[in-house]
N, C-alpha and C positions, 0 to 999 in steps of 0.2 A: 505494500498499499504507500502511496506516496505522502511525503510530509504535509501536513497543512500547512495553510498560511494564514496568519492572522494579523490584522492592521490595529495599530493603537493610534486612536486621535487625541492626543493630550498634551499638556506641557512639558518642560524639561526640567528636570532638578539635577543641579550640577554635583551634588553631593551624592547622586547615585541611589538613593535610598527610595525616592518616590518618582511618580512621574513617569514618564517615557522611558527612562533607565530602568526603574522597578519593571515596568510591562515588559521590555524586551529579555530581562533577565527571567522573568517568570514564564514568558513563551519559551525559551530555550529550555527552561528546567522541566516544561511539561511535555517537551518531545515537540513542537512545532517550530514554523519559522515565522520568526517577527518582524513586521515593518512598522513605519512611524509617520505620522503627518502630525507636524507641531502646530499647536494653537499659540502657544507661549514660550517665552523664555523668562525664567525666574532667577534671581540672585537668591540662593538660600543654602543654608546648612544645618546641621542637626540640632541648632538652637531656634532657628526660625529663617521667615522671609524678609528679606530687605528690599526686595524690588520686583517688579513684574512687568514684563515688556509683551504686550499681546501682537500677534502676528496679524498682518491685514486680512481681513475677513475673506476676501476673494483670493487670496493666496493661499490660505488654508482649504478651500474648496479646489483650487486647482491641484494641490498636493495630493487630494483624495481620489479627483476624477482621473489624474494621470496615473496612480496606480491601478484603479480599476482597468483602465483601457489596455494595460499591458498583463498584468497578475491575475491569476484566479484567487480571490479573497474567500477563505473558508470561514471568516468570523470577524468581527468589528468589536472593538472595545473603545468605547468613548469615555474619556476623563476629564480632566480640567479644559474648560470651556471658555471663560475669563469673561467674556461680555455677549450681550444680546445677538450682536452682529453677526458673530461667530457661531452662537447656536443656530440662527436661522440659516447660514450659509452652508453648515454642516448638514441640517435637517434636509435643504434642498437636493444634496446630491444624495444622501442615503436613502431618500423617498423612493428612489428609483430601484433599490436592491433590497428592500424590506421583506418581500416575500421570498427571497433567494438566501438571504445571507443572514445568519444570527448576529444580532446587537446587542451587547451589553452594555449599559449606562450606568458609570459610576459618577452620581452628582455632586462632584467634587466643590465644596463651597467655602470650606476653611481648611488651612494647613494645621498640622498636628501642634505647633506652637500658638495657634490662635490667629494668625493672619489670614484675610478674606483672599480667596482664590475666585471668587465670581462676583461680579456686580450686583448690586441690589436688583437693578432693572432686568437682569438676566435671568433671574428665577422663573418668572412666567414663561420665558422662552423656552427654558430648558423642560418646565413642566409640561407644556401644551405644543412645543415643536418636536422634540427629542423623543420624551417619554411614549408616544404612542407608536413609536419606531422600533421599541426596544424588545428583545427576546424576554431580556431581564434586566431590571433596575435593582442597584443595590446600595442604597441609601442608609447612612447609619442613623441613628435617634433624632439627632440635630436636623439632619438633612432631611429625613422625613417628613418633621415637623415644618420645617421651612416651605418644602413642596407643598403642604396641604394648608399652609396658614394657620397651625394649631400649635397648641402647647407641645413640648416634650415628652412622651411616653414616660412613665415611671413602671409599668409593670407589663408582665407578658399580655396581659388581655388588652392593655391599650396599644402595644407594639402590633398586635394581631389586626387588631381594628382598623389601624392606621394603614398597614399593608393591603387590607382589602379595599379601602378607599382610595389608595393610590393605583389598585388594580382597575379600578372602573375608569381612570384618565385613559387607559388604552393599551399598556404593555401587556406581554403573554404573562409574563410572571414578576412579582416584587419579592425581594429579599430585604428584608428590614433587620439590621444587625443590631445586636443586643450589647456592644461592648462597652457603652456607656452606662448600661444598669449597674445600680449600686448593688452588687451581688458577687459572691464568690463564682459564680458560673457566667458564661459568656453566650448565652443562646442565641441565636439566629431564627428569624421565622419566615417562610416562603408562601406567598399567597398566589394561587393560579387556579386555573380553570375547574381544577379536580379540589381544591379546598385550601386547608390549611396544613403547611409541614412545620415540624421544629427539628431544629439541629442542634442540639447540644453541645458544650464545649467547656472545659476548665480553663480558666485564668493562669498564666505564666507569669511569676513574678519577674518581671523584667521593664526597663523604661524604654528599651530599643523596641520601638513598634512604629517608626517611620516607616510610612508607605505600606502599611497593612491593607487599607480598602484597595489601594492601587492594584496590590498584589493577589487579593481574593478575586476581585472583579476580572483580573486578565487570565488567572486560573480557570474562572468560569468559562469565559471567551475561548481558551484553549480546548477546554473539554468539549464545549459545543461544536467547534470546529471538527473535533474527531469524533463526532456523531451522538454524543450523549445527552439525553433529555435533560431539561433544565434541573429537576431535583438531583438528578444523578451527578450531574455537573458540579451543584452546588456542595455536595455530600465530599466529592474528590477533592473540589479546590479548599474547603474548609480543613480537610484532614493533612491537607500539604501546608496549609497557611499555619497551621498548629507547629508541625513540626519546624518550620522556617522560624517562627517566633521562640521556641523551645531551644533552638540553636543559635539565637540572637547574639547571646552574650559571649559566643566564639569570635565574634568580630570586634574590633578596635577602631570605630570609625566616629570621630567627633566625640565633643562633651556634653551633649543633649540628647536629644531621642534619636538614637542609632538605627540603623536598618535592620531589617530580618535578614536571615540567611538564605537566600533563594537556592543555593547550590548545597543545602545540608546533606543531601541524600549521596553527593559526591565527593563533599570534603571532608 
């Protein structure tokens, strides 16, 4: 069987822990060939973001169109979008492929250190332009609340209810991640046409969690490219991420929130 090709549409993280860099590492770790269309350049390290330079929306669209004109794309992951204009440009291109290519949307809004990565006026564009195109959407609790214009969920019941409300906007499946819950566990909940599915997980005692959202969504995209159904892809991706987090302290990258170990199965 041929190696599957996965395209990431996201921003760059020069420290290598999140964004395009994390996506490409994850694609490789999951046995797929990674490609990248950049939406923004960031100046950041493990302590935070000091600057964002958005790529012109027309050029973002040109990158994506050029890939599709030449390369078989087996799945797409969308990460940092930066602004409404880019969201609309990405949606205009991907609308042509929504029925043939799985799309994973990670609605990145805030960096691990608290810096905003999505303009406030872009939330509606992400919600109503990109979400309906997605096979799986992967918001964390603050992102799910922002997409819905609601308060942040604090219980499993509220998580599941928000996942179901997001599903009504149009994606095929919604995975609300419970990493922000105040509990010893880190459960995620998937809502799709078949109902509600829970994915349990134990927390690992580490501060090195930079890029976990990017890594999970990219792993899901890789598994969808290989033919997995959404629930199966989520289960595989969550197991992979748990291992990458557990091995994160074997890396010594920066003095803040360090990255996970994407290649822990090989190193």
